[in-house]
Residue frames as qw, qx, qy, qz and C-alpha x, y, z in Angstrom:
[[0.004, 0.889, 0.457, -0.022, -0.01, 0.01, 0.08],
 [0.435, 0.478, -0.002, 0.763, 1.28, 3.35, -0.94],
 [0.313, -0.533, -0.418, 0.666, 1.97, 5.88, 1.88],
 [0.136, 0.793, 0.348, 0.482, -0.01, 9.22, 1.22],
 [0.439, -0.367, -0.263, 0.777, 1.60, 12.38, 2.55],
 [0.084, 0.920, 0.321, 0.209, -0.03, 15.79, 2.76],
 [0.492, -0.132, -0.125, 0.852, 2.42, 18.68, 2.86],
 [0.038, -0.912, -0.376, -0.161, 0.89, 22.02, 3.99],
 [0.512, -0.366, -0.038, 0.776, 3.13, 25.05, 3.94],
 [0.223, 0.936, 0.217, -0.162, 2.78, 28.72, 3.04],
 [0.214, -0.707, 0.500, 0.451, 6.46, 28.92, 2.12],
 [0.806, 0.515, -0.054, -0.287, 6.43, 28.05, -1.56],
 [0.308, 0.638, -0.703, 0.057, 10.19, 27.09, -1.66],
 [0.299, -0.256, 0.847, -0.357, 9.79, 24.73, 1.25],
 [0.767, 0.256, 0.404, -0.427, 6.54, 23.24, -0.08],
 [0.754, 0.570, -0.254, -0.206, 7.94, 22.59, -3.47],
 [0.172, 0.583, -0.782, 0.141, 11.28, 21.19, -2.18],
 [0.445, -0.128, 0.800, -0.381, 9.65, 18.76, 0.31],
 [0.793, 0.376, 0.224, -0.424, 7.03, 17.80, -2.36],
 [0.614, 0.621, -0.461, -0.157, 9.64, 17.00, -4.89],
 [0.047, -0.481, 0.836, -0.258, 11.82, 15.11, -2.38],
 [0.565, 0.002, 0.717, -0.409, 8.95, 12.92, -1.24],
 [0.794, 0.505, 0.003, -0.339, 7.61, 12.35, -4.80],
 [0.401, 0.627, -0.667, -0.029, 11.18, 11.29, -5.79],
 [0.162, -0.267, 0.892, -0.326, 11.09, 8.74, -2.93],
 [0.302, -0.158, -0.834, -0.434, 7.86, 7.38, -4.43],
 [0.056, 0.397, 0.730, -0.554, 5.38, 8.62, -1.94],
 [0.054, 0.667, 0.596, 0.443, 1.97, 9.84, -3.04],
 [0.231, -0.242, -0.271, 0.903, 1.85, 13.56, -2.17],
 [0.044, 0.837, 0.471, 0.275, -0.72, 16.34, -2.02],
 [0.383, 0.065, -0.154, 0.909, 0.35, 19.92, -1.59],
 [0.135, -0.855, -0.486, -0.123, -1.51, 22.70, 0.18],
 [0.370, 0.396, -0.109, 0.833, -0.62, 26.35, 0.57],
 [0.333, -0.417, 0.204, -0.821, -3.16, 27.49, 3.19],
 [0.292, -0.041, 0.826, -0.480, -4.87, 25.85, 6.18],
 [0.694, 0.329, 0.206, -0.607, -8.15, 25.72, 4.28],
 [0.655, 0.464, -0.521, -0.289, -6.60, 23.95, 1.39],
 [0.106, 0.321, -0.908, 0.248, -4.92, 21.54, 3.84],
 [0.487, 0.087, 0.644, -0.583, -8.27, 20.71, 5.48],
 [0.739, 0.453, -0.061, -0.495, -9.89, 20.16, 2.09],
 [0.490, 0.521, -0.695, -0.074, -7.02, 17.99, 0.94],
 [0.129, -0.232, 0.897, -0.355, -6.98, 15.93, 4.16],
 [0.660, 0.213, 0.443, -0.568, -10.67, 15.16, 3.66],
 [0.747, 0.539, -0.172, -0.349, -10.23, 14.15, 0.05],
 [0.454, 0.602, -0.655, 0.059, -6.79, 12.64, 0.06],
 [0.889, -0.428, 0.004, -0.162, -6.96, 10.70, 3.42],
 [0.326, 0.699, -0.583, 0.253, -3.22, 11.05, 4.22],
 [0.855, -0.234, -0.400, 0.233, -1.26, 8.59, 6.27],
 [0.538, -0.292, -0.148, 0.777, 1.00, 11.52, 7.20],
 [0.134, 0.930, 0.243, 0.243, 0.46, 15.28, 7.30],
 [0.565, -0.130, -0.122, 0.806, 3.48, 17.51, 7.38],
 [0.026, -0.876, -0.436, -0.204, 2.17, 20.95, 8.43],
 [0.343, 0.351, -0.198, 0.849, 3.96, 24.27, 8.78],
 [0.271, -0.536, -0.607, 0.521, 3.11, 25.89, 12.09],
 [0.065, -0.174, 0.117, 0.976, 3.04, 29.18, 10.26],
 [0.260, -0.361, -0.696, -0.565, -0.49, 28.10, 8.95],
 [0.337, -0.535, -0.714, 0.300, -1.87, 28.49, 12.46],
 [0.038, -0.772, -0.156, -0.615, -3.77, 31.70, 13.01],
 [0.367, -0.788, 0.218, -0.443, -2.49, 33.48, 16.02],
 [0.175, 0.433, -0.852, 0.236, -0.17, 30.63, 16.77],
 [0.754, -0.121, 0.321, -0.560, -3.30, 28.57, 17.66],
 [0.190, 0.341, -0.891, -0.231, -1.68, 25.21, 17.00],
 [0.313, 0.142, 0.872, -0.348, -4.41, 23.29, 18.79],
 [0.552, 0.548, 0.269, -0.568, -7.12, 24.64, 16.51],
 [0.395, 0.577, -0.590, -0.402, -4.97, 23.74, 13.44],
 [0.009, 0.173, -0.984, 0.034, -4.59, 20.22, 14.66],
 [0.428, 0.310, 0.708, -0.468, -8.32, 19.88, 15.51],
 [0.564, 0.587, -0.062, -0.577, -9.35, 21.06, 12.01],
 [0.335, 0.466, -0.779, -0.254, -7.04, 18.61, 10.34],
 [0.120, -0.027, 0.969, -0.214, -8.00, 15.66, 12.54],
 [0.502, 0.424, 0.491, -0.572, -11.74, 16.44, 11.97],
 [0.505, 0.582, -0.340, -0.539, -11.21, 16.54, 8.22],
 [0.186, 0.286, -0.930, -0.135, -9.71, 13.01, 8.15],
 [0.780, -0.085, 0.024, -0.620, -12.66, 10.69, 7.84],
 [0.680, 0.210, -0.702, 0.002, -10.57, 7.52, 8.14],
 [0.819, -0.531, -0.214, -0.033, -10.68, 5.32, 11.15],
 [0.781, -0.243, -0.068, 0.571, -6.93, 5.77, 11.46],
 [0.046, -0.977, 0.003, 0.208, -5.63, 9.24, 12.13],
 [0.711, 0.571, -0.180, 0.368, -2.64, 10.39, 10.16],
 [0.657, -0.335, -0.164, 0.654, 0.67, 11.05, 11.80],
 [0.121, 0.969, 0.132, 0.170, 0.81, 14.79, 12.21],
 [0.671, -0.118, -0.041, 0.731, 4.32, 16.34, 11.87],
 [0.046, -0.969, -0.100, 0.221, 4.68, 20.00, 12.79],
 [0.670, 0.324, 0.099, 0.661, 7.17, 21.84, 10.61],
 [0.240, -0.948, -0.149, 0.148, 8.69, 24.95, 12.31],
 [0.475, 0.763, -0.204, 0.388, 11.42, 27.43, 11.98],
 [0.224, -0.696, 0.504, -0.460, 12.51, 27.28, 15.62],
 [0.722, 0.081, -0.685, 0.060, 14.12, 24.38, 17.47],
 [0.104, -0.400, 0.574, -0.707, 13.93, 25.59, 21.00],
 [0.075, -0.164, -0.962, 0.203, 12.24, 23.18, 23.53],
 [0.282, 0.383, 0.465, -0.747, 9.26, 25.51, 24.12],
 [0.496, 0.343, -0.351, -0.716, 8.36, 25.42, 20.41],
 [0.348, 0.088, -0.926, -0.122, 8.54, 21.61, 20.32],
 [0.004, 0.212, 0.827, -0.520, 6.59, 21.34, 23.53],
 [0.380, 0.369, 0.185, -0.828, 3.83, 23.66, 22.22],
 [0.520, 0.241, -0.599, -0.560, 3.45, 21.68, 19.06],
 [0.318, -0.057, -0.941, 0.099, 3.29, 18.34, 20.92],
 [0.128, 0.284, 0.644, -0.699, 0.89, 19.81, 23.54],
 [0.493, 0.321, -0.078, -0.805, -1.46, 20.99, 20.65],
 [0.852, 0.158, 0.399, -0.302, -1.64, 17.47, 19.36],
 [0.550, 0.654, -0.502, -0.138, 1.18, 17.01, 16.84],
 [0.986, -0.156, -0.023, 0.051, 2.89, 13.70, 16.92],
 [0.747, -0.065, 0.095, 0.655, 6.37, 14.94, 15.90],
 [0.057, 0.971, 0.008, -0.231, 8.04, 18.39, 15.62],
 [0.744, 0.118, 0.215, 0.621, 10.72, 18.98, 12.98],
 [0.107, -0.822, 0.066, 0.555, 12.69, 22.14, 12.26],
 [0.693, 0.708, 0.092, 0.101, 13.49, 23.43, 8.83],
 [0.632, 0.320, -0.542, -0.451, 15.32, 22.41, 6.82],
 [0.898, -0.195, 0.313, -0.239, 14.26, 18.79, 7.43],
 [0.075, -0.542, 0.805, 0.231, 17.06, 16.39, 6.93],
 [0.708, 0.158, -0.534, -0.435, 16.40, 13.46, 4.53],
 [0.365, 0.101, -0.880, 0.288, 17.70, 10.93, 7.18],
 [0.164, 0.057, 0.613, -0.771, 15.52, 12.29, 9.83],
 [0.614, 0.210, -0.047, -0.759, 12.46, 12.32, 7.61],
 [0.664, 0.189, -0.669, -0.276, 12.93, 8.87, 6.16],
 [0.167, 0.067, -0.875, 0.449, 13.49, 7.43, 9.70],
 [0.390, 0.152, 0.454, -0.787, 10.19, 8.92, 10.87],
 [0.690, 0.254, -0.254, -0.629, 8.36, 7.70, 7.71],
 [0.470, 0.214, -0.855, -0.043, 9.83, 4.18, 8.10],
 [0.131, -0.003, 0.799, -0.587, 8.16, 3.89, 11.54],
 [0.584, 0.307, 0.329, -0.675, 4.77, 4.06, 9.87],
 [0.744, 0.270, 0.608, 0.067, 5.56, 1.66, 7.14],
 [0.479, 0.864, 0.010, -0.153, 6.65, 4.30, 4.60]]
């Protein structure tokens, strides 16, 4: 079964780069540039993994972002939610995890780091 990955990021360069990388690794990908697009894609695409830029959260409300994405996924199994941020301090990681993300990554994401995480879900 092919692993489906939703990438949601308002940084065009980051979105295109990560999308190309994952497509080259033979993952099925969907790209979203806004939170609304991400929610719509999550409902339609039923991703196994969602990599979501924290910058999509209005007023840094990460919990609302997570809630909207989880509600959009109509599958019995929730996707692995990966927060993508620009800061690596512990308070940023802790805030993302407390909001409901499963993993917090800092840009730029390393290939080894990403493939390790994806391997844990069978990707």
